[in-house]
Phi, psi and omega in degrees: 000133180287163179300320180295318180295320178297319180296317179297318179299317180299316180296317180296318181292324176298321178294322178298316178302314180298318180292322179302326183300330183282353179254005183287135179281168173130010173100343177205156180279124178291148180259141175269125182237159170239130179304144186292329184238029181195147182281358182297141178254156180203154172268144183226132173229122178273150180287161176300139179079013182299137168221164180270008185275000181213171175269148182232142173291148184237133171245123173257120183255122184258123183281161180271198186292341178292342177057034178271070189296319181291324177294315176305312183296315183296322180296319181284325176295317180296315181292332179300320181058234181266009178295158188269025185273136164283128182250130182232134173234107180278150176272088188269165182251328189285357176279000180206141179271002181242124189256036173293167173307154022263023179296128183266031182244143175293147185306329184299337182288325182261351178294339178271003178122119181289325180297316179297317179300312184291315182292321175297321178295318179297321178298321179288323177298315179302317177300313182298313182296323178293314186283324187262333188233007178075018176291147177298154182283343173248126191245162170271148183224132170232141180229120181265132174055238180292346170294344177295332178305312182287323179299313178293321179299318177294319180298318183278340184255324184225060179297336181292345179266356191241144175258343180178149182229132180234087172290136182234120184043050199258146172278150166208119176230010184085007181301125178084359183256102178271326177207158183259137183299149172251010179300140184298339181295342182297330184291333184246006180287118178287128175233117177233119179266140175244130182226122177291134183284348177251014176296122180296342180267006189302318181306315178292319182290329175299317179296319180292323176299316180301321178297312180298321180297317179297315179299314183298309185291327180285348179245018170086017174279116192255000183231064185249133178210161180223136179244124173269119187267116180300130179077358183290137177259200176272095190210166189280333177056050183298325181295318179293322178298312181294323178299320177292317178298322178301321179293324176292320178297319180297324180290339178285334186288138179293143177281126180271123178291134177297142180292143178261091181288145178282157177262000000 
C-alpha cells in the first residue's frame, strides 16, 4: 500500500469511528473529543441533569483487544442509567499489539511506546474532564480484557489520580509498568477485580491475577480484592462495576448524626 493510500485509509477509518459514535445507544449521542494537550481521542457522555455547578464522579472505561470502543462506551452508558457518572472511553493503543485500523493516530505516535502514549493521554483526559466538565480530579477506572494492561499500569504508576480500579476479566503482564509508585494513596486505593467463572480464558487470567496480586501486596497496596462471578463469561460486566462504584460513593458521604430530641 502506498503512503498516499495509507493516509486516505486512515482518514476514512477515522470518519467511520466518528459516524459510529452517533449510533451508540444509551440515551444520548456520545461526543468524540481530542485531549487539549495530547492527541488521544475519547468518547464522552455526560449524565442526565449535568451542570458545571458541581463536581461529578468520572468513570474511564478501557476497551480490550477487540477495539470495539463504541460498544464499550454504549454498554457503560446504558448501565449508568440515571447515575451521576461522567463516562469516558478513550481510543487507546496498549490494549493490542497490532496497530491496524481503526486507530486514528499516525504510526509515529505509538512507535515510541503505546503505554507512554496511553498513560500520558489518560492524564490529559482527566485534566480536561476536571477543567471543562466538573469531573473530580481522581477518577474511577475499569479495564476489560486487554484493557486491564492499562488499568493495572495506571494503578501501579499513578494511584494518586484514581479513586478506584475495577479490572474485569483482565490481563496483566507488567506492560507499561517500569516502576511502582510509592505515593501514599496506593495504600487506600480500592482495587476490585471481577472474573467470570465460565470465561474460557480464565486459566491464563488466574495466573495473571496472581502476578498482579503479588506486585500490589509487595508494594503496599492494601485494598485489593477479587470476585469470581458465577456464570460469568468473557464480558465487560458494567452493571457489576457500577454497583461496586456505588458502594464506594456511598462510603464517601458523611454520616449524619441522628438528632437528639429533648424529652
